[in-house]
DRENKETOR-276593 format. One record per residue (C-alpha): residue in three letters; z negated, x negated, y negated. Coordinates in nm, 2 decimals, always signed. Each point is the difference from the previous one (the first is absolute). Layout:
<atoms>
ATOM   res       c3       c1       c2
ATOM   ALA        Z        X        Y
...
</atoms>
This chain:
<atoms>
ATOM   res       c3       c1       c2
ATOM   MET    -0.90    -2.78    +2.04
ATOM   LYS    +0.37    +0.07    +0.03
ATOM   LEU    -0.03    +0.01    +0.38
ATOM   ALA    -0.30    +0.23    -0.03
ATOM   VAL    +0.19    +0.24    -0.23
ATOM   GLN    +0.29    +0.01    +0.25
ATOM   ALA    -0.24    +0.06    +0.29
ATOM   ALA    -0.17    +0.30    -0.16
ATOM   GLY    +0.04    +0.32    +0.21
ATOM   LYS    +0.03    +0.36    -0.08
ATOM   GLY    -0.28    +0.11    -0.23
ATOM   GLN    -0.10    -0.36    -0.08
ATOM   VAL    +0.04    -0.19    -0.33
ATOM   VAL    -0.07    -0.37    -0.08
ATOM   ILE    -0.17    -0.04    -0.33
ATOM   GLY    +0.07    -0.35    -0.14
ATOM   SER    -0.33    -0.13    -0.15
ATOM   PHE    +0.00    -0.31    -0.22
ATOM   GLN    -0.18    -0.16    -0.29
ATOM   GLY    +0.08    -0.25    -0.27
ATOM   THR    -0.12    -0.36    -0.02
ATOM   ARG    -0.18    -0.13    -0.30
ATOM   ASN    +0.16    -0.30    -0.18
ATOM   ASN    -0.25    -0.18    -0.22
ATOM   SER    +0.28    -0.15    -0.21
ATOM   GLY    +0.18    +0.33    -0.05
ATOM   GLY    -0.27    +0.23    -0.12
ATOM   GLY    -0.01    +0.37    +0.03
ATOM   GLN    +0.37    +0.07    -0.05
ATOM   ALA    +0.09    -0.24    +0.28
ATOM   PHE    -0.24    +0.19    +0.23
ATOM   VAL    +0.17    +0.33    -0.09
ATOM   LYS    +0.34    -0.15    +0.07
ATOM   ASP    -0.11    -0.13    +0.33
ATOM   TYR    -0.11    +0.35    +0.11
ATOM   ALA    +0.34    +0.13    -0.11
ATOM   LEU    +0.17    -0.27    +0.20
ATOM   ALA    -0.21    +0.07    +0.31
ATOM   ALA    +0.09    +0.37    -0.03
ATOM   CYS    +0.37    -0.09    -0.01
ATOM   LEU    -0.03    -0.22    +0.31
ATOM   VAL    -0.18    +0.27    +0.19
ATOM   LYS    +0.25    +0.26    -0.09
ATOM   GLU    +0.28    -0.22    +0.14
ATOM   THR    -0.16    +0.04    +0.34
ATOM   GLY    +0.09    +0.36    -0.01
ATOM   ALA    -0.35    +0.14    -0.04
ATOM   LYS    +0.02    +0.35    -0.14
ATOM   ILE    -0.35    -0.01    -0.16
ATOM   LEU    -0.17    -0.29    -0.18
ATOM   GLU    -0.37    -0.07    -0.05
ATOM   ALA    -0.12    -0.25    -0.26
ATOM   ASN    -0.34    -0.13    +0.11
ATOM   LEU    -0.21    -0.04    -0.32
ATOM   SER    -0.33    -0.03    +0.18
ATOM   CYS    -0.01    -0.29    +0.25
ATOM   PRO    -0.36    -0.13    +0.00
ATOM   ASN    +0.10    -0.33    +0.16
ATOM   GLU    +0.14    -0.15    -0.32
ATOM   CYS    -0.32    -0.20    -0.07
ATOM   SER    -0.04    +0.21    -0.31
ATOM   THR    -0.22    +0.29    -0.10
ATOM   ASN    +0.26    +0.12    -0.25
ATOM   LEU    +0.22    +0.21    +0.22
ATOM   VAL    +0.33    +0.09    -0.16
ATOM   CYS    -0.06    +0.38    +0.03
ATOM   PHE    -0.29    -0.02    -0.24
ATOM   ASP    +0.22    -0.13    -0.28
ATOM   VAL    +0.16    +0.33    -0.11
ATOM   SER    +0.24    -0.16    -0.25
ATOM   GLN    +0.12    -0.25    +0.25
ATOM   VAL    +0.05    +0.26    +0.27
ATOM   GLN    +0.21    +0.21    -0.24
ATOM   LYS    +0.22    -0.30    -0.07
ATOM   ILE    +0.04    -0.08    +0.37
ATOM   ALA    +0.08    +0.36    +0.09
ATOM   LYS    +0.26    +0.03    -0.28
ATOM   ALA    +0.16    -0.33    +0.10
ATOM   ILE    +0.02    +0.09    +0.36
ATOM   LYS    +0.15    +0.34    -0.06
ATOM   GLU    +0.26    -0.15    -0.23
ATOM   GLU    +0.11    -0.21    +0.30
ATOM   ILE    -0.02    +0.25    +0.29
ATOM   GLY    +0.11    +0.32    -0.18
ATOM   ASP    -0.06    +0.31    +0.20
ATOM   THR    -0.16    -0.17    +0.30
ATOM   PRO    -0.35    +0.14    +0.02
ATOM   LEU    -0.28    -0.23    -0.11
ATOM   ILE    -0.36    +0.01    +0.11
ATOM   LEU    -0.28    -0.19    -0.17
ATOM   LYS    -0.29    -0.11    +0.23
ATOM   CYS    -0.33    -0.01    -0.19
ATOM   ALA    -0.36    -0.10    +0.06
ATOM   TYR    -0.31    +0.21    -0.05
ATOM   PHE    -0.07    +0.10    -0.36
ATOM   GLU    -0.36    +0.05    -0.08
ATOM   SER    +0.07    +0.15    -0.34
ATOM   ASP    +0.17    +0.34    -0.04
ATOM   GLU    +0.11    -0.10    -0.35
ATOM   HIS    +0.16    -0.31    +0.13
ATOM   LEU    +0.18    +0.19    +0.28
ATOM   LEU    +0.12    +0.26    -0.25
ATOM   ARG    +0.15    -0.26    -0.22
ATOM   LEU    +0.19    -0.14    +0.29
ATOM   ILE    +0.14    +0.34    +0.09
ATOM   LYS    +0.10    +0.07    -0.35
ATOM   ALA    +0.18    -0.34    -0.02
ATOM   VAL    +0.20    +0.02    +0.33
ATOM   GLY    -0.03    +0.35    +0.14
ATOM   SER    +0.34    +0.10    -0.13
ATOM   LEU    +0.16    -0.34    +0.09
ATOM   VAL    -0.07    -0.02    +0.37
ATOM   GLN    +0.04    +0.23    +0.30
ATOM   GLY    -0.33    -0.07    +0.17
ATOM   ILE    -0.34    -0.17    -0.02
ATOM   ALA    -0.16    -0.14    +0.31
ATOM   THR    -0.37    -0.06    +0.01
ATOM   ILE    -0.21    -0.18    +0.10
ATOM   ASN    +0.04    -0.37    +0.09
ATOM   THR    -0.28    -0.19    +0.16
ATOM   ILE    -0.32    -0.05    -0.20
ATOM   PRO    -0.11    -0.36    -0.07
ATOM   ALA    -0.36    -0.08    +0.12
ATOM   LYS    -0.20    -0.29    +0.13
ATOM   ILE    +0.02    -0.01    +0.37
ATOM   ILE    -0.32    -0.13    +0.17
ATOM   MET    -0.15    +0.01    +0.34
ATOM   ALA    -0.33    +0.17    +0.08
ATOM   GLN    -0.18    -0.34    -0.05
ATOM   GLY    +0.16    -0.04    -0.34
ATOM   GLN    +0.26    -0.27    +0.08
ATOM   GLN    +0.37    +0.03    -0.11
ATOM   ALA    +0.19    +0.21    +0.26
ATOM   LEU    +0.35    -0.13    -0.05
ATOM   PRO    +0.02    -0.38    +0.02
ATOM   GLY    +0.18    -0.21    -0.27
ATOM   LEU    -0.03    -0.08    -0.36
ATOM   GLY    +0.05    +0.29    -0.23
ATOM   ARG    -0.03    +0.26    +0.27
ATOM   LEU    -0.35    +0.13    -0.07
ATOM   THR    +0.15    +0.29    -0.19
ATOM   SER    +0.27    +0.20    +0.18
ATOM   GLY    +0.16    +0.34    +0.01
ATOM   ILE    -0.19    +0.27    +0.19
ATOM   CYS    +0.21    +0.25    +0.19
ATOM   GLY    -0.05    +0.27    +0.26
ATOM   ALA    -0.27    +0.27    +0.02
ATOM   GLY    -0.22    -0.17    -0.26
ATOM   ILE    +0.24    +0.08    -0.29
ATOM   LYS    +0.10    +0.36    +0.10
ATOM   TRP    -0.24    +0.15    -0.26
ATOM   ALA    +0.18    -0.19    -0.27
ATOM   GLY    +0.35    +0.09    +0.12
ATOM   LEU    -0.10    +0.37    +0.01
ATOM   ASP    -0.16    -0.02    -0.34
ATOM   MET    +0.31    -0.15    -0.16
ATOM   VAL    +0.22    +0.26    +0.16
ATOM   LYS    -0.21    +0.29    -0.13
ATOM   ARG    -0.01    -0.14    -0.36
ATOM   LEU    +0.38    -0.08    +0.01
ATOM   TYR    +0.06    +0.36    +0.10
ATOM   GLN    -0.22    +0.14    -0.28
ATOM   PHE    +0.16    -0.22    -0.26
ATOM   ARG    +0.36    +0.06    +0.12
ATOM   THR    -0.06    +0.37    -0.03
ATOM   LYS    -0.17    -0.04    -0.34
ATOM   LEU    +0.30    -0.20    -0.14
ATOM   SER    +0.27    +0.21    +0.18
ATOM   GLN    +0.13    -0.31    +0.17
ATOM   HIS    +0.21    +0.00    +0.32
ATOM   PHE    -0.06    -0.34    +0.17
ATOM   ALA    -0.09    +0.01    +0.37
ATOM   ILE    -0.35    -0.10    +0.10
ATOM   ILE    -0.03    -0.23    +0.31
ATOM   GLY    -0.34    -0.03    +0.15
ATOM   VAL    -0.11    -0.32    +0.17
ATOM   GLY    -0.33    -0.14    +0.12
ATOM   GLY    -0.20    +0.06    +0.32
ATOM   VAL    +0.26    +0.22    +0.17
ATOM   ALA    -0.08    -0.04    +0.37
ATOM   SER    +0.01    +0.35    +0.14
ATOM   THR    +0.16    +0.34    -0.04
ATOM   GLN    -0.31    +0.12    -0.19
ATOM   ASP    +0.04    -0.29    -0.25
ATOM   TYR    +0.36    +0.10    -0.05
ATOM   ARG    -0.09    +0.37    -0.07
ATOM   GLU    -0.28    -0.10    -0.24
ATOM   TYR    +0.26    -0.19    -0.21
ATOM   LEU    +0.23    +0.30    -0.01
ATOM   GLN    -0.29    +0.23    -0.10
ATOM   ALA    -0.08    -0.24    -0.28
ATOM   GLY    +0.35    +0.03    -0.14
ATOM   ALA    +0.21    -0.27    +0.16
ATOM   ASP    +0.37    +0.08    +0.06
ATOM   ALA    +0.02    -0.27    +0.26
ATOM   VAL    -0.24    -0.22    +0.19
ATOM   MET    +0.02    -0.36    +0.11
ATOM   SER    -0.20    -0.20    +0.25
ATOM   ALA    -0.02    -0.38    +0.04
ATOM   THR    -0.32    -0.11    +0.18
ATOM   GLY    -0.02    +0.33    +0.20
ATOM   ALA    +0.36    -0.03    +0.12
ATOM   MET    -0.06    -0.37    +0.09
ATOM   TRP    -0.29    +0.10    +0.23
ATOM   ASN    +0.18    +0.31    +0.13
ATOM   PRO    +0.38    -0.03    +0.02
ATOM   LYS    +0.02    +0.37    +0.10
ATOM   LEU    -0.19    +0.12    -0.30
ATOM   ALA    +0.31    +0.16    -0.17
ATOM   GLN    +0.09    +0.17    +0.33
ATOM   GLU    -0.35    +0.14    +0.03
ATOM   ILE    +0.01    +0.13    -0.35
ATOM   LEU    +0.34    +0.16    +0.06
ATOM   GLU    -0.12    +0.17    +0.32
ATOM   GLY    -0.33    +0.10    -0.17
ATOM   GLY    +0.19    +0.18    -0.27
ATOM   LYS    +0.17    +0.22    +0.26
ATOM   LYS    -0.33    +0.13    +0.14
</atoms>
């Protein structure tokens, strides 16, 4: 990561993304401390912006960290105590309930500098004939990414924008999910995103960011 930070060119920034590791013998407080430690290690690389991933669907658990509002608040506070003025983004999953999402924003909206959403959506992956698509024990359920989750990403951005305005918060909204074209990028901006990320789309098309930049000049 340190080499990537040093290699960033003009107009580029490397966001150091990380997550804590659960320790069955340490309980919730040890989990919080591990997030804070990871944040310190990432900051040492020179990354100017940090992102705490609270929504990885590949933890073999349906209880994603971002859905535990109290725990998220503790994690955010612990990280900010360690990294100071370094901007912190929280990456979250799709929230079905407006009430649940509103509680999250009230808990951390004033603590962090940004919320990125969404991560992949866990689902059972099967072939047309019904057999498991990804071979291996425990791989029936996996995180869905790409165009299939764009609706959820846009929905979360719209709701975050509404709640941010309602609560007079100032965190940045980063839209993620199904961004594979200039049109997708524009839709996220129209929904209220301050910045847009692409993962799967950029993997398939390495020139995606260049196309979006050139499309904005037309």
